[in-house]
N, C-alpha and C positions, 0 to 999 in steps of 0.2 A: 038640613038633615045633619045629624051628629056624625062626625067622621068615624068614630068608633063603631057605630051602627053599620056604616058602609063597609068597614073592614070586616066586621062579623059576617055581613052578607057575602063578601068576596070569599071569605074562608068557607062559608057554608056551600057556596057554589062549587068551590074546588073539591070539598069533601063529598059532595053529592054527585059529582060528575062520573061518567063512565070511564073505566080503565081500558087502556089499549092492551089487548092480549099479549102475554109474554114480554111485558115491559113495565117499567115503573111510571110510564106516562099516562096522562089522562086526556080526555077529549072535552073541550069546553065550547060553549056557544060563543062565538066571537062577539056578536052583538050584545049579549048579556054582560060580558066582561068589559067591553068598551063603554057600555052605558054606566056601569059601576065606577069605572075610572073617571068618567066625565062628572059623575055626581060627587066623587071625592075632590076633584078639582074645584067644583063649585062650593063644597063645604069648607075647604081650607080657608078661604077668605073670612068665613064666619068665625073660625077659631082665632084668626088674627084680629078681627074686630073685637072679640072678647078681650084679647090681650090689651088692645088700645084702651078699652073701657076701664080695665084695671088701672092702667097708667093715669087716665083722666081722674079716676076716683082718688088715686094717691095724691095727685096735684091739688085736687079740691080739698082734701083733708089737710094737706100742708098749708094751703092758703088760709083755711079756717084756724089752724093752730097759730099761724103768724098773726092773724087778725085778733085772736084771743090774747096773744101776748101783747099786742099793741094796746088793746083795751086795758089790760092790767097795768101796763106802764102809764097810760094816760090817767087812770084812776089814782095810781100812786102819786103822780105829779100833782093832781088836783088836791088830794088830801094833804100833801106836804105844803102846798101854797095856803090852804085854808088854815092849817095849824100854825103857820108862822105868825107869831106875835111877840116872840122874844128869842134871844140867842140860843137858849137851851132847847126850846121847842124846834127851832130851825134845824139844829144839829140832829136832834132825834128824828125829825121828819126826813132829813136827807138819808140818814142811816137806814131807816125803815124803807124808804123809797128804793134805795140801792138794793136792799135785801129782796124786796118784792120783784124788782126788775131782774135781778140775778136768778131768782127762783123761776120766774116766767121764761127767761131765756133757756135755762136748763131744761125745763119741762118741754118747751117747744123743740129744742134740739133732740131730746130723748124721743119725743113723739115722731119727729121727722125720721130719725134713724129706724124706729120700729116699722114705720110705714114703708120706708125704702127697702128694708129687709124683707118685709112681707111681699112687696112687689117683685123683688129679685127671686124669691122662692116660687111665687106663682108663675112668673115668666120662665123660670128654669124648668118647672114641671111641664109647662106647656111645650117648651122646646123639646123636652125628652119625648113627650107623647107624639109630637109632630114628626120627630126623627124616626120613632118606631113605626109610625104609620107609613111614612115615606119608604122606609126599608121594606115593609111588607108589600107595598105597592110595587116597588122595583123587583122584588123577588117574584111576585105574581107575573109581572110583565116578562121577566127573563124566562120563566117557566113557559109562558105562552109563546114567546118567540122561539124557544127551543122546540116546542111542539109544532109550530108552523113550519120551521125549517125541516124538521124530521118528516112532516107530512108531505112536503114538496119533493122529497127524495123518492 
């Protein structure tokens, strides 16, 4: 279950609960609240699994970019060897091979940076969402604990 859905359910439960007369307190069914908290605990690992999946995808893209760069380098070397039949062609092939290699390395580096930046943004957003949700859960628990303590008096 999506953690945001569970937070919305908790909020709806709080909003629809009965008020204690002459106070700002509300009465909640303990079992319902505890069930929602347990569902939230179970949903959090799913959110973490999604974050791990993003990291795995990033690593896969990086490996693919490195493999592509290696293929371009290999192709450049093969072309240079094929074209070598005189001193001038050898020099030209070396220059072209170095150019292709440099371009491939720059492209791979730029792609890697973009992927890492994307992963940082996604994980940062996930962290913010999880912190907000944790804050909401803690607030709900504090409210409930205050009500339980008040009811015992």
